[in-house]
C-alpha positions in Angstrom: 101.1 134.4 134.7 99.9 133.1 131.5 97.1 131.1 133.1 95.5 134.3 134.2 95.9 136.0 130.7 94.1 132.7 129.0 91.3 132.6 131.9 90.3 136.3 130.6 89.4 135.3 127.1 86.1 134.9 126.4 85.0 131.5 125.1 88.7 129.8 125.3 87.3 126.5 125.9 86.1 126.0 122.5 89.3 126.2 121.0 90.7 122.8 122.0 87.1 121.4 120.6 87.9 123.0 117.3 91.1 121.6 117.0 90.2 118.3 117.9 87.5 118.1 115.3 89.9 119.6 112.5 92.3 116.9 113.5 89.6 114.3 113.6 88.2 115.3 110.2 91.6 115.4 108.6 92.2 111.8 109.9 89.1 110.1 108.9 89.5 111.7 105.5 93.0 110.3 105.3 92.0 106.9 106.1 89.2 107.4 103.9 91.8 108.3 100.8 94.1 105.3 101.5 91.3 102.5 101.6 89.6 103.7 98.5 92.6 104.6 96.4 93.2 102.5 93.3 95.6 99.2 93.7 97.2 99.5 90.3 98.2 103.3 91.5 99.6 102.3 94.8 101.7 99.6 93.1 102.8 101.9 90.4 104.0 104.5 93.3 105.5 101.9 95.2 107.8 100.8 92.6 108.6 104.1 91.2 111.8 104.6 93.6 113.2 101.3 92.5 112.7 102.0 88.4 115.8 102.8 86.4 115.7 106.1 85.1 116.2 106.1 81.2 117.9 109.3 80.0 115.9 111.6 77.9 117.7 113.2 75.0 118.8 116.7 75.7 117.3 119.3 73.5 119.2 122.4 72.5 117.4 125.5 73.3 119.4 127.3 70.4 117.5 127.8 67.0 119.5 127.1 63.9 120.8 129.8 61.9 
């Protein structure tokens, strides 16, 4: 049933090609971003989960009278 419905749509064969091109361009852009990223930034982000959190002083939102 679905096969007959999809076959009746004009130019249906172009959509898988468009989907593949979008995926391929996204993947290539992502690879380019990863390989051109600064190594210092990568090292900083890599060690971020292991850093000890320093408690920040609490600021009061109340105004003095």
